[in-house]
N, C-alpha and C positions, 0 to 999 in steps of 0.2 A: 639978458645976456650974465648979467653978475650970476645970477641963480646958476645959473648951468655951469659956471667957469668956478664956483664955490663948490658944487658940486664933485665936479670933476677931481679937482683938488682932495675933496674929502673923499673920494672914494679912491685917490690913490694913495692916499698915505695911509687909509684903511687897509690895502691890498698891502701896503711895505711891512706894515706890523705886522702882519698876521705870514708871511715870509718866516721860514724855518732859519735860524741863527745857527744850529748846529745840528749834529743827530746820533744816536745813541749807536758805539761802534763795539762795548762791549758793554754785558750782563749778565752777574752770578747770583741769583736768589730772586729774592721778592724788590722791586723798584719803579716806584712811578714818575709819572710824570704828571702837572695838571699846569693846564693852561688855562685861562678863561673860565675857573671853574669846573674845567670837564679832567678828570682823574683818569691815567692810561694807563695801564701795567707797561713798563718800559722793558722795548724789545731792540732788538737789532735794529737798525732803520729809525727806529721813532722819533720824530721831530721833536726840536728843543727852540723856544720862542720866545721871543724880548716877554718877560711878564710869568716866565715858566718856573714853576716849585719842580726842583730837582729832590727826592725823597729815596733813599734805601731803608732798606730791617736790616737787624740785626740782623747779622751775617751773610750779607749782601755785598754785591761792589757792585757801581756801575763806570762806564767810561764814555766820555761825550767828546765829540774832534767837530770845534767850531769852524767857519768858513775860513777863518785866517786861520789854522791848522795850530789853534790854543787846544790844546789837550790837558781836562781834566780830570781827573781818577777818582771817583768817594768810596770810600770804604763804610764799612756799618753802621747804621744808626747815624747818618748823613742827612741835612734839611740846608740846601741853597736855593737861593733867587736867583734869578738870572734878570734885574735890575735895567742894565741898559747894553746892546749892543751896534754898536755904526762899523760899517767894514767900509769903505769907499774912499779909496786910497787914491784915484784918480783927481775926486777932488779934495783932498785933505783930511777927509771927514773920518776920523776912528775915535772908537772908544770903547772900553769892557770894566762894565761896575755891576759884580756880585755881592750878594749878601750872605755870609755863611754863617749860619743861623746855628748849628750843632754839628759834632763828627769832625771826620779826618778826608784832607783833599789834596791829594799830589798835583801839582799845578805844573805845565809845561809850555812855555813861553809862545805863539803863535807871531804873525807879521803885524800884529795893531804893536803889541808891547817892544817889537824893534823897532819897526817906525819909528812908533811914539811913545815913549814907555810911561810918562806922566798921564796917558790916557786909560791907564790902566787901573782899576783899584780894587781888592778887594775889603768888604765891609765887615767885619766880626762886633760881636757884643760889647767888646771892650776897646776896639778903637780900626782904624780902618791901615789896611797894607797896600803898601804902593809898589806896584812891581816893576824892578828895575834891575832883575837878573833874568837868567830864561827859568829856573826852574826852584821852586819851594816847597815845602812840606809845610800845612797845618792843621793842627788840631784845634778845637773849641767844644769845650766843656757845656752841658746843657746846662742854662738856668735854672738855678736851684731858690 
C-alpha cells in the first residue's frame, strides 16, 4: 500500500516538474533552450521548464512569457537559468528565481511579483535583485 502511494506521489511530482512554466514568444537569430541535457533551437512556442537554460548567441534576441504573464526579453550573447517557478495563487504558493549568468535582460513583472513581490529574485554573479517594481533592465558582464 505504502509503495503504491509513494510511487503515485513521485509520479505526480515528476509530471509537475515537466510542465512548461513559459514559452518562447519572439526569437531573432540563434537562441537555444536546454532542459535536462536536451538542447533545442528556440522557436516560437518552444517550452521553458524549471531547470531550463536560456541562451542567445551574439546578434540574437529572445522573448519568453511565463504562465503568470511575466515577460523576459533577452539581448545578444545572454545566458540565464530558470531555477524555481511556482505559480499556484489559489494555494498561496508563488515564486520565481532565476540566475542571470551574462548578457542583458528586460524584465516586466507578471502576477507573481504583483501578488507576492518578495517571491521574485534574479541572481547575478555579484548579487541578487529583489523585484519590487514592474519593469527593469539588467546587464551582466561575462566573468573574466
